[in-house]
C-alpha positions in Angstrom: 14.3 -5.5 3.5 13.6 -1.8 4.0 10.0 -1.0 5.0 9.3 1.3 2.1 10.7 -1.4 -0.5 8.7 -4.1 1.3 5.5 -1.9 1.1 5.9 -1.1 -2.5 6.4 -4.9 -3.3 3.2 -5.7 -1.3 1.5 -2.9 -3.2 2.7 -4.3 -6.7 1.5 -7.8 -5.5 -2.0 -6.5 -4.4 -2.4 -4.8 -7.7 -1.4 -7.8 -9.5 -4.1 -9.8 -7.7 -6.6 -7.2 -9.0 -7.0 -5.0 -5.7 -7.8 -1.5 -6.7 -6.1 1.5 -5.1 -9.4 2.5 -3.8 -10.0 -0.8 -2.0 -6.5 -0.5 -0.5 -7.1 3.0 0.6 -9.8 2.1 3.0 -7.5 2.5 5.9 -8.1 6.0 7.1 -4.3 6.8 7.4 -3.7 5.9 3.6 -5.6 8.5 1.7 -6.5 7.5 -1.8 -5.0 10.6 -3.5 -1.7 10.0 -1.6 -1.7 6.2 -2.6 -2.3 7.1 -6.3 0.8 9.4 -6.2 3.0 6.7 -4.3 2.0 4.0 -6.7 3.0 6.3 -9.6 6.4 7.0 -8.0 5.6 10.7 -7.3 6.1 10.8 -3.5 9.8 11.3 -3.1 9.8 11.0 0.8 6.7 9.4 2.3 6.1 9.6 6.0 6.9 6.5 7.9 3.4 6.6 9.7 1.7 6.3 6.2 4.1 3.7 5.0 3.5 1.7 8.2 -0.2 2.1 7.9 -0.2 0.9 4.2 2.2 -1.9 4.9 -0.2 -3.2 7.6 -3.2 -2.7 5.3 -1.6 -4.7 2.5 -0.5 -7.5 4.8 -4.1 -7.8 5.9 -5.2 -7.9 2.3 -2.5 -10.5 1.4 -3.6 -12.7 4.3 -7.3 -12.5 3.2 -6.4 -13.4 -0.4 -4.7 -16.6 0.9 -7.9 -17.8 2.6 
């Protein structure tokens, strides 16, 4: 699965578990305003650096939710 698609899937799952965009955006490389635009589908070509940082943050949150 492509990194962007995987990240968007993880984002949807985190939101479904009740995570707010503000709590997800705690990672410095993932600014809240950018995350809000991405979640709304308004970022046509996100940078790989931000997607990688967001993916890592979401995976950390998913692991924390399982414990």
